[in-house]
C-alpha positions as CSV (number, residue, x, y, z in Angstrom):
1,X,6.1,10.7,-59.2
2,X,6.4,13.7,-56.8
3,X,9.7,13.0,-55.2
4,X,10.8,14.8,-52.0
5,X,14.1,12.8,-51.8
6,X,16.2,10.3,-53.7
7,X,18.7,8.1,-51.9
8,X,21.3,5.7,-53.2
9,X,21.7,2.3,-51.5
10,X,25.3,2.1,-52.7
11,X,24.5,-1.4,-53.9
12,X,22.5,-0.8,-57.1
13,X,19.2,0.8,-56.0
14,X,18.0,4.4,-55.8
15,X,14.8,5.0,-53.7
16,X,12.6,8.0,-54.5
17,X,10.1,9.1,-51.7
18,X,6.9,10.5,-53.2
19,X,5.2,11.9,-50.2
20,X,1.4,12.0,-49.7
21,X,1.0,13.2,-53.3
22,X,1.6,9.7,-54.7
23,X,1.8,7.5,-51.5
24,X,4.7,5.5,-53.0
25,X,8.4,4.7,-52.8
26,X,9.7,4.2,-56.4
27,X,12.8,2.0,-56.7
28,X,15.2,2.3,-59.6
29,X,18.2,0.3,-60.8
30,X,21.1,2.8,-60.7
31,X,22.9,1.2,-63.7
32,X,20.0,0.9,-66.1
33,X,17.9,3.8,-64.7
34,X,14.8,1.5,-65.0
35,X,12.0,1.3,-62.5
36,X,12.4,-1.9,-60.5
37,X,9.5,-1.7,-58.0
38,X,6.8,0.7,-56.7
39,X,6.3,0.2,-53.0
40,X,2.9,1.5,-51.7
41,X,2.8,3.3,-48.3
42,X,-0.5,1.6,-47.4
43,X,-0.2,-1.1,-44.8
44,X,-2.5,-3.4,-42.9
45,X,-2.9,-1.8,-39.5
46,X,-3.4,-5.1,-37.5
47,X,-0.3,-6.7,-39.0
48,X,1.8,-3.9,-37.4
49,X,-0.2,-3.5,-34.2
50,X,-1.5,-0.1,-35.2
51,X,-4.8,0.2,-33.4
52,X,-7.8,2.6,-33.6
53,X,-7.1,3.8,-37.1
54,X,-9.1,1.4,-39.3
55,X,-8.0,-1.7,-41.2
56,X,-5.6,0.0,-43.7
57,X,-3.5,3.1,-43.1
58,X,-1.3,5.1,-45.4
59,X,1.9,7.1,-44.9
60,X,3.7,9.8,-46.8
61,X,7.3,8.8,-47.7
62,X,9.7,11.7,-47.2
63,X,13.3,10.6,-46.6
64,X,15.3,7.4,-46.5
65,X,18.5,5.8,-45.2
66,X,20.1,2.4,-45.8
67,X,22.0,0.1,-43.5
68,X,25.6,0.0,-44.7
69,X,25.3,-3.8,-45.1
70,X,22.5,-3.3,-47.6
71,X,19.8,-5.4,-45.8
72,X,17.3,-2.7,-45.0
73,X,16.1,0.8,-45.9
74,X,14.4,3.1,-43.3
75,X,11.8,5.5,-44.8
76,X,10.2,8.2,-42.7
77,X,6.5,8.9,-43.2
78,X,5.8,12.7,-43.0
79,X,2.3,11.9,-41.7
80,X,-0.1,9.0,-41.4
81,X,-3.5,8.8,-43.0
82,X,-6.4,6.8,-41.6
83,X,-9.3,7.1,-39.1
84,X,-8.2,9.3,-36.2
85,X,-4.8,10.4,-37.5
86,X,-4.2,14.2,-37.3
87,X,-2.3,15.3,-40.3
88,X,1.1,17.1,-39.8
89,X,2.1,20.3,-41.4
90,X,5.3,22.3,-41.9
91,X,4.3,25.1,-39.6
92,X,3.6,23.4,-36.3
93,X,4.5,22.9,-32.6
94,X,4.6,19.7,-30.5
95,X,1.2,18.2,-29.9
96,X,-0.5,19.5,-33.0
97,X,-0.2,16.3,-35.1
98,X,-0.3,12.6,-34.6
99,X,2.9,10.7,-34.1
100,X,4.1,9.0,-37.3
101,X,6.2,6.1,-38.3
102,X,9.4,5.0,-40.0
103,X,8.9,2.0,-42.3
104,X,11.6,-0.6,-42.6
105,X,11.9,-2.0,-46.1
106,X,13.7,-5.3,-46.8
107,X,16.0,-5.0,-49.8
108,X,15.7,-8.8,-50.3
109,X,12.1,-8.5,-51.5
110,X,11.6,-4.7,-51.7
111,X,8.7,-4.7,-49.3
112,X,7.8,-3.1,-45.9
113,X,8.5,-5.6,-43.1
114,X,8.4,-3.5,-40.0
115,X,7.1,-0.1,-38.8
116,X,8.5,2.0,-35.9
117,X,6.6,4.7,-34.1
118,X,8.5,7.9,-33.8
119,X,7.5,11.6,-33.4
120,X,5.4,14.1,-35.2
121,X,6.3,14.8,-38.8
122,X,9.5,12.7,-39.0
123,X,11.8,14.0,-41.8
124,X,15.5,13.1,-42.2
125,X,16.8,9.6,-41.4
126,X,20.4,8.6,-40.9
127,X,22.1,5.3,-39.9
128,X,25.2,5.3,-37.8
129,X,28.2,3.8,-39.5
130,X,28.4,1.1,-36.9
131,X,24.8,0.1,-37.7
132,X,23.8,0.5,-34.1
133,X,21.2,3.3,-34.4
134,X,18.8,4.8,-36.9
135,X,18.3,8.5,-36.2
136,X,15.1,10.4,-37.1
137,X,14.5,14.1,-36.9
138,X,10.9,14.9,-35.9
139,X,10.0,18.3,-37.3
140,X,6.9,19.0,-35.3
141,X,8.0,17.2,-32.0
142,X,11.2,19.2,-32.1
143,X,13.1,16.0,-31.2
144,X,15.6,13.4,-32.4
145,X,14.4,9.8,-32.1
146,X,17.1,7.2,-31.6
147,X,16.1,3.7,-32.8
148,X,18.0,0.6,-31.8
149,X,18.6,-1.3,-35.1
150,X,18.6,-4.7,-33.4
151,X,15.3,-4.3,-31.5
152,X,13.6,-1.8,-33.9
153,X,12.6,0.3,-30.8
154,X,13.1,3.9,-29.9
155,X,15.5,4.0,-27.0
156,X,15.7,7.8,-26.7
157,X,13.9,11.0,-27.8
158,X,16.1,14.1,-27.5
159,X,14.6,17.6,-27.5
160,X,16.3,20.0,-29.8
161,X,13.9,22.8,-30.6
162,X,12.2,23.9,-33.8
163,X,12.7,22.5,-36.5
164,X,15.2,19.6,-36.6
165,X,16.0,18.5,-40.1
166,X,19.3,17.2,-41.6
167,X,21.6,14.7,-39.8
168,X,25.2,13.7,-40.3
169,X,27.1,11.2,-38.2
170,X,30.8,11.2,-37.4
171,X,32.8,8.3,-38.8
172,X,33.3,6.8,-35.3
173,X,29.5,6.8,-34.7
174,X,30.0,8.7,-31.4
175,X,28.5,12.0,-32.5
176,X,25.4,12.9,-34.5
177,X,25.1,16.5,-35.9
178,X,21.5,17.7,-36.4
179,X,20.6,20.9,-38.3
180,X,17.9,22.8,-36.4
181,X,16.3,24.7,-39.2
182,X,14.3,27.1,-37.1
183,X,17.6,28.5,-35.7
184,X,21.1,29.4,-36.7
185,X,22.5,26.4,-34.9
186,X,23.5,22.7,-35.2
187,X,23.1,20.3,-32.3
188,X,25.9,17.9,-31.5
189,X,24.4,14.8,-29.9
190,X,26.8,12.4,-28.0
191,X,25.5,9.0,-28.9
192,X,27.2,7.4,-25.9
193,X,25.1,9.3,-23.3
194,X,22.7,11.3,-25.5
195,X,23.9,14.6,-24.1
196,X,23.6,17.7,-26.4
197,X,26.1,20.4,-27.1
198,X,25.8,23.1,-29.7
199,X,27.6,24.7,-32.7
200,X,26.1,28.1,-32.5
201,X,25.7,30.8,-35.1
202,X,26.4,28.8,-38.3
203,X,23.9,30.7,-40.4
204,X,20.2,31.2,-41.0
205,X,18.0,28.1,-41.6
206,X,20.5,25.2,-41.6
207,X,18.8,22.3,-43.4
208,X,21.0,19.6,-44.7
209,X,24.4,18.3,-43.4
210,X,27.2,16.3,-44.9
211,X,30.4,14.9,-43.5
212,X,33.2,13.3,-45.4
213,X,34.6,9.9,-44.5
214,X,37.5,11.4,-42.6
215,X,35.2,13.6,-40.4
216,X,37.5,16.6,-40.9
217,X,34.7,19.0,-41.7
218,X,30.9,19.4,-41.5
219,X,29.0,21.0,-44.3
220,X,25.6,22.7,-43.9
221,X,23.1,24.2,-46.4
222,X,21.8,27.5,-45.1
223,X,18.4,27.7,-46.7
224,X,17.6,31.3,-45.7
225,X,21.0,32.7,-46.8
226,X,21.6,30.8,-50.1
227,X,24.9,29.6,-48.7
228,X,26.7,26.4,-47.9
229,X,28.9,26.6,-44.8
230,X,32.1,24.7,-44.1
231,X,32.5,24.0,-40.3
232,X,35.4,22.6,-38.2
233,X,33.6,20.2,-35.9
234,X,36.4,20.3,-33.4
235,X,36.3,24.0,-32.8
236,X,32.7,24.6,-33.9
237,X,33.8,27.5,-36.1
238,X,32.6,28.3,-39.6
239,X,35.8,28.4,-41.7
240,X,34.2,29.4,-45.0
241,X,30.9,29.9,-46.8
242,X,29.9,29.9,-50.5
243,X,26.8,31.2,-52.2
244,X,25.2,28.5,-54.4
245,X,21.7,29.8,-55.2
246,X,18.3,30.6,-53.7
247,X,17.2,28.2,-51.0
248,X,19.8,25.5,-51.1
249,X,18.0,22.5,-49.8
250,X,19.8,19.1,-50.0
251,X,23.3,18.2,-50.9
252,X,25.4,15.1,-51.6
253,X,29.1,14.6,-51.1
254,X,31.4,12.6,-53.4
255,X,33.0,9.5,-51.8
256,X,36.4,11.2,-51.9
257,X,35.0,14.3,-50.1
258,X,36.3,16.6,-52.9
259,X,33.0,17.8,-54.1
260,X,29.6,18.8,-52.8
261,X,26.5,18.7,-55.1
262,X,23.8,21.2,-54.0
263,X,20.2,21.6,-55.2
264,X,18.9,25.2,-55.1
265,X,15.2,25.0,-54.8
266,X,14.2,28.5,-56.0
267,X,17.0,28.9,-58.5
268,X,16.2,25.6,-60.3
269,X,19.9,24.7,-60.3
270,X,22.4,22.2,-59.1
271,X,25.8,23.5,-58.0
272,X,29.0,21.6,-57.7
273,X,31.3,23.0,-55.0
274,X,35.0,22.1,-54.5
275,X,35.4,21.5,-50.8
276,X,39.1,22.3,-50.7
277,X,38.6,26.0,-51.2
278,X,34.7,26.2,-51.3
279,X,34.7,27.5,-54.8
280,X,31.8,26.9,-57.3
281,X,33.0,24.6,-60.0
282,X,29.8,24.6,-62.1
283,X,26.1,25.2,-61.9
284,X,23.6,23.5,-64.2
285,X,19.9,24.2,-64.8
286,X,17.4,21.6,-63.5
287,X,13.7,21.1,-63.8
288,X,11.5,23.1,-61.5
289,X,11.9,22.8,-57.8
290,X,15.0,20.6,-57.2
291,X,14.6,19.3,-53.7
292,X,16.6,16.0,-53.1
293,X,20.0,14.7,-54.3
294,X,22.2,11.6,-53.8
295,X,25.5,10.4,-55.1
296,X,25.5,6.8,-56.5
297,X,29.1,5.6,-56.0
298,X,28.9,2.4,-58.2
299,X,28.0,4.5,-61.3
300,X,29.8,7.8,-60.3
301,X,26.5,9.6,-60.9
302,X,24.5,12.2,-59.2
303,X,20.7,11.7,-59.0
304,X,18.5,14.7,-58.2
305,X,14.7,14.9,-57.8
306,X,12.4,17.8,-58.5
307,X,9.2,18.3,-56.7
308,X,7.6,19.2,-60.0
309,X,7.7,15.5,-60.8
310,X,11.0,14.3,-62.3
311,X,14.3,12.7,-61.5
312,X,17.5,13.8,-63.3
313,X,20.8,11.9,-63.5
314,X,24.2,13.4,-64.1
315,X,27.4,11.6,-64.7
316,X,30.3,13.1,-62.6
317,X,33.0,14.3,-65.0
């Protein structure tokens, strides 16, 4: 495996997305920790009306989000591979890569059943709590794609600038917050009319966002600073910051909102932060290059993945 992300379904599965290095999604039972299925990212082009790229095309699974009702997972494909596709890269601008796809995976049979064309180098994926939209940040297009869950079609592409990454959705499903990593800012997208306002000056390189179930605060990893910011979404003000390590990438929030779990890519650590006062509770060593993290509520455990080729599971104390 070469996992870029791990994501809990909340219903017994954890999906690991293994990029173009392995061209797979590996699916684990969160209770037994056993591998349940390996889903290849190769698909028959004609079956999904992908024309002009040969009979079989491949993707590069990067991030994942689940419908709250547990029927489907949506997995972004960093780039597509096949005749005529132009590969995407992390340093880019619009028009330099081919548009890519999000795969819909049925949890009933753990297989791809639909593909949805989005922008260039899609990265983070989020589903609104009301299950109306799937939101996808397109790193190289500088856009957010809004997919209608019912029709599996993109209904809006919203320009945000370089490079949109993490997404958190308010509990009422009216606002999506998007970290724009090539800036100091977070976009606030009104999902009723797709207008955009901004939370400015949060910090350098905002990458991943989390919001607790009550929507009281927004948390952002600041990759270039080594900090995590606590933001009041009503005022747009940063109320606190804490240093967690070098290059904090992804984080997960406990269901009660009391703790954040942050992976620090260049420190090779995972840090637990108490959200009440933004104090570091503990920091533990990980394998090399921790990059993705998820909280599995049924087992009260934290799963993290390391780009060096491993998954680590910690029981919350």
